[in-house]
C-alpha positions as CSV (number, residue, x, y, z in Angstrom):
1,M,0.0,0.0,0.0
2,I,2.7,2.5,0.9
3,F,4.4,2.3,-2.5
4,Y,1.0,3.0,-4.2
5,Y,0.5,6.1,-2.1
6,L,4.1,7.2,-2.6
7,W,3.5,7.0,-6.3
8,K,0.1,8.7,-6.1
9,R,1.5,11.7,-4.2
10,R,4.5,11.8,-6.6
11,L,7.0,11.4,-3.7
12,L,8.9,8.8,-5.6
13,A,9.6,11.4,-8.3
14,K,10.8,13.9,-5.7
15,A,13.3,11.5,-4.1
16,D,16.8,12.1,-5.2
17,A,20.0,10.5,-3.9
18,E,20.6,13.0,-1.1
19,K,17.1,12.6,0.3
20,L,17.4,8.8,0.2
21,R,20.7,8.9,2.0
22,Y,19.1,11.1,4.7
23,F,16.1,8.8,5.0
24,L,18.3,5.8,5.4
25,G,20.7,7.5,7.8
26,L,23.6,7.3,5.4
27,S,24.2,11.1,5.0
28,A,27.8,12.4,5.0
29,N,27.2,14.8,7.9
30,A,28.4,13.0,11.0
31,L,26.3,15.3,13.3
32,S,23.1,14.7,11.3
33,L,20.2,13.5,13.4
34,S,19.3,11.1,10.7
35,R,22.5,9.1,11.3
36,R,21.6,8.4,14.9
37,S,17.9,7.8,14.3
38,P,17.1,7.3,10.6
39,L,13.6,8.1,9.4
40,V,13.3,4.6,8.1
41,W,13.2,3.2,11.7
42,A,10.1,5.3,12.5
43,I,7.9,3.4,10.0
44,H,6.3,0.1,11.0
45,W,6.9,-1.6,7.6
46,P,4.5,-4.6,7.8
47,R,1.7,-2.2,8.7
48,A,2.6,0.3,6.0
49,L,2.6,-2.4,3.4
50,F,-0.8,-3.8,4.2
51,S,-2.8,-1.0,6.0
52,P,-4.2,1.6,3.6
53,R,-5.0,4.0,6.4
54,Y,-1.5,3.8,8.0
55,A,0.2,4.0,4.6
56,R,-1.7,7.3,3.9
57,I,-0.6,8.7,7.2
58,V,3.1,7.7,6.7
59,V,3.1,9.2,3.2
60,R,1.7,12.5,4.5
61,W,4.4,12.5,7.1
62,L,7.1,11.7,4.5
63,E,5.7,14.4,2.3
64,Y,6.0,16.9,5.1
65,R,9.6,15.8,5.8
66,V,10.5,16.2,2.1
67,E,9.1,19.7,2.1
68,L,11.1,20.5,5.3
69,F,14.2,19.1,3.6
70,D,13.6,21.2,0.5
71,G,13.0,24.3,2.6
72,L,9.3,24.7,1.5
73,Q,8.0,24.5,5.1
74,G,9.3,25.2,8.6
């Protein structure tokens, strides 16, 4: 379910290498919060894969985080 909603909200198209590294906690900045607590850990993956409601909530949260990363919000 989550991949469907990511595609529907066009977040897959917005994901570049730098955002993916940040999400996975692989960013080059040693002081980055994402290295100590990657965003990928905050998602309950089995639930996101099978629960449409949870997947929509996670995608909205990820969209907000992408906008923060891009400087569009915050």
